[in-house]
N, CA and C of each residue as an Amber inpcrd file, in Angstrom:
protein
   189
 -42.8930000 -60.4270000-153.5290000 -41.5750000 -60.8290000-153.9920000
 -41.2420000 -62.1630000-153.3470000 -40.7220000 -63.0660000-154.1450000
 -40.3370000 -64.3810000-153.6430000 -38.8900000 -64.6610000-154.0050000
 -38.3360000 -65.6700000-153.3760000 -36.9080000 -65.9620000-153.5420000
 -36.5750000 -66.9140000-154.6950000 -37.5250000 -67.7910000-155.0760000
 -37.2180000 -68.7790000-156.1100000 -38.5020000 -69.2470000-156.7900000
 -38.3560000 -70.1480000-157.7670000 -39.5100000 -70.6300000-158.5230000
 -40.4590000 -71.4570000-157.6620000 -39.9310000 -72.2070000-156.7250000
 -40.7950000 -72.9990000-155.8480000 -41.6890000 -72.0680000-155.0370000
 -41.0960000 -71.0410000-154.4650000 -41.8720000 -70.0710000-153.6920000
 -42.8780000 -69.3440000-154.5940000 -42.4930000 -69.0810000-155.8250000
 -43.4140000 -68.4220000-156.7620000 -44.6200000 -69.3110000-157.0280000
 -44.3990000 -70.6050000-157.2440000 -45.5090000 -71.5280000-157.4660000
 -46.4310000 -71.5940000-156.2660000 -45.8610000 -71.6210000-155.0740000
 -46.6750000 -71.6470000-153.8580000 -47.4870000 -70.3640000-153.7200000
 -46.8580000 -69.2300000-154.0350000 -47.5630000 -67.9460000-153.9440000
 -48.6990000 -67.8810000-154.9540000 -48.4720000 -68.4010000-156.1500000
 -49.5230000 -68.3730000-157.1630000 -50.7430000 -69.1850000-156.7490000
 -50.5220000 -70.2920000-156.0520000 -51.6770000 -71.0860000-155.6240000
 -52.5230000 -70.3240000-154.6160000 -51.9170000 -69.4150000-153.8990000
 -52.6750000 -68.6090000-152.9340000 -53.2720000 -67.3640000-153.5680000
 -52.5950000 -66.7740000-154.5390000 -52.9810000 -65.4650000-155.0590000
 -53.8190000 -65.5100000-156.3320000 -53.6090000 -66.4990000-157.1630000
 -54.3160000 -66.5450000-158.4480000 -55.7950000 -66.8520000-158.2280000
 -56.6550000 -66.1830000-158.9880000 -58.0890000 -66.4780000-158.8530000
 -58.3900000 -67.8880000-159.3610000 -59.3590000 -68.5100000-158.7540000
 -59.7790000 -69.8560000-159.1590000 -60.7490000 -69.7350000-160.3280000
 -60.5500000 -70.5820000-161.3370000 -61.4570000 -70.5940000-162.4840000
 -62.6180000 -71.5340000-162.1970000 -63.7680000 -71.1360000-162.6600000
 -64.9450000 -72.0010000-162.5800000 -64.8430000 -73.0530000-163.6770000
 -65.3590000 -74.2450000-163.4370000 -65.3560000 -75.2570000-164.5060000
 -66.0740000 -74.7200000-165.7400000 -65.5620000 -75.0760000-166.8990000
 -66.1000000 -74.5490000-168.1510000 -67.3600000 -75.2600000-168.6180000
 -67.6540000 -76.4190000-168.0790000 -68.8490000 -77.1250000-168.5250000
 -68.5610000 -77.9970000-169.7300000 -69.5940000 -78.2640000-170.4870000
 -69.4840000 -79.1620000-171.6300000 -68.8050000 -78.4870000-172.8200000
 -68.1620000 -79.3180000-173.6260000 -67.5780000 -78.8460000-174.8830000
 -68.7190000 -78.7180000-175.8800000 -68.8490000 -77.5600000-176.5480000
 -69.9280000 -77.4200000-177.5360000 -69.7550000 -78.4350000-178.6700000
 -70.8580000 -78.8980000-179.2210000 -70.7790000 -79.9220000-180.2870000
 -69.8960000 -79.5080000-181.4640000 -69.9320000 -78.2390000-181.8590000
 -69.1250000 -77.8140000-183.0050000 -67.6340000 -77.9340000-182.6910000
 -67.2460000 -77.6760000-181.4260000 -65.8370000 -77.7820000-181.0550000
 -65.4230000 -79.2420000-180.9590000 -66.2940000 -80.0740000-180.4190000
 -66.0080000 -81.5020000-180.3360000 -65.7980000 -82.0750000-181.7330000
 -66.6370000 -81.6730000-182.6830000 -66.4860000 -82.1330000-184.0720000
 -65.1460000 -81.6920000-184.6510000 -64.7650000 -80.4540000-184.3850000
 -63.4940000 -79.9360000-184.9030000 -62.3090000 -80.6810000-184.2870000
 -62.3860000 -80.9860000-183.0030000 -61.2990000 -81.7150000-182.3360000
 -61.1850000 -83.1210000-182.9280000 -62.3150000 -83.7840000-183.1150000
 -62.2920000 -85.1340000-183.6870000 -61.7430000 -85.1210000-185.1120000
 -62.0920000 -84.1100000-185.8760000 -61.5670000 -83.9670000-187.2420000
 -60.0430000 -83.8050000-187.2070000 -59.5520000 -82.9830000-186.2960000
 -58.1100000 -82.7850000-186.1350000 -57.4330000 -84.1100000-185.7690000
 -57.9950000 -84.8140000-184.7850000 -57.3980000 -86.0670000-184.3250000
 -57.3280000 -87.0840000-185.4600000 -58.3840000 -87.1860000-186.2570000
 -58.4140000 -88.1620000-187.3510000 -57.5170000 -87.7740000-188.5220000
 -57.5170000 -86.4910000-188.8960000 -56.8980000 -86.1020000-190.1690000
 -55.6050000 -85.3080000-190.0690000 -55.3660000 -84.6440000-188.9580000
 -54.1830000 -83.7800000-188.8610000 -53.1600000 -84.3260000-187.8730000
 -53.6300000 -84.7730000-186.7230000 -52.7160000 -85.2230000-185.6740000
 -51.7180000 -86.2780000-186.1250000 -52.1050000 -87.2570000-186.9280000
 -51.1250000 -88.2760000-187.3320000 -49.8750000 -87.6860000-188.0070000
 -49.9850000 -86.5320000-188.6440000 -48.8380000 -85.9010000-189.2910000
 -48.2790000 -84.7030000-188.5400000 -48.7670000 -84.4530000-187.3290000
 -48.3530000 -83.2880000-186.5380000 -47.2790000 -83.7220000-185.5440000
 -46.0510000 -83.8520000-186.0370000 -44.9470000 -84.3710000-185.2230000
 -44.7340000 -83.6030000-183.9140000 -44.7350000 -82.2590000-183.9250000
 -44.5320000 -81.5580000-182.6520000 -45.6320000 -81.8680000-181.6210000
 -46.8730000 -81.9750000-182.0750000 -47.9500000 -82.2820000-181.1320000
 -47.8420000 -83.7160000-180.6340000 -47.5060000 -84.6470000-181.5160000
 -47.3350000 -86.0310000-181.0940000 -46.2300000 -86.1490000-180.0490000
 -45.1410000 -85.4340000-180.2450000 -44.0480000 -85.4470000-179.2620000
 -44.5040000 -84.8390000-177.9390000 -45.2550000 -83.7420000-178.0000000
 -45.7670000 -83.1200000-176.7770000 -46.6940000 -84.0750000-176.0380000
 -47.5540000 -84.7650000-176.7610000 -48.4560000 -85.7320000-176.1280000
 -47.6770000 -86.8760000-175.4920000 -46.6240000 -87.3430000-176.1640000
 -45.7920000 -88.4050000-175.5880000 -45.1480000 -87.9270000-174.2830000
 -44.6460000 -86.7040000-174.2920000 -44.0060000 -86.1680000-173.0760000
 -45.0180000 -85.9910000-171.9480000 -46.2020000 -85.4760000-172.2730000
 -47.2310000 -85.3150000-171.2450000 -47.6250000 -86.6600000-170.6750000
 -47.7670000 -87.6520000-171.5260000 -48.1350000 -88.9840000-171.0550000
 -47.0430000 -89.5560000-170.1680000 -45.7820000 -89.3940000-170.5520000
 -44.6690000 -89.8810000-169.7440000 -44.6490000 -89.1780000-168.3920000
 -44.8840000 -87.8680000-168.3800000 -44.9130000 -87.1110000-167.1240000
 -46.0480000 -87.5780000-166.2290000 -47.1940000 -87.8740000-166.8190000
 -48.3540000 -88.3230000-166.0520000 -48.0560000 -89.6490000-165.3830000
 -47.4460000 -90.5650000-166.1340000 -47.1120000 -91.8700000-165.5520000
 -46.0350000 -91.7280000-164.4820000 -45.0730000 -90.8410000-164.6860000
 -43.9960000 -90.6610000-163.7120000 -44.5640000 -90.1030000-162.3890000
 -45.5470000 -89.2130000-162.4720000 -46.1370000 -88.6330000-161.2710000
 -46.9550000 -89.6620000-160.5060000 -47.5290000 -90.6490000-161.2060000
 -48.3700000 -91.6520000-160.5640000 -47.5510000 -92.6630000-159.7630000
 -46.2820000 -92.7870000-160.0710000 -45.4290000 -93.7820000-159.3810000
 -44.9790000 -93.3200000-158.0290000
């Protein structure tokens, strides 16, 4: 039991099992991702907004 979200995040870093790296992306998945990026992503407004927010967060953390 923890008192707040900060404490919960700290507890999770100690308690959650560590994942092993997944390795390479299989060629069939890479092809599917590239197809999505070329043909679907340009019209996927919610995903484009999510990517913009993630990019903004990444830059904010680097400062």
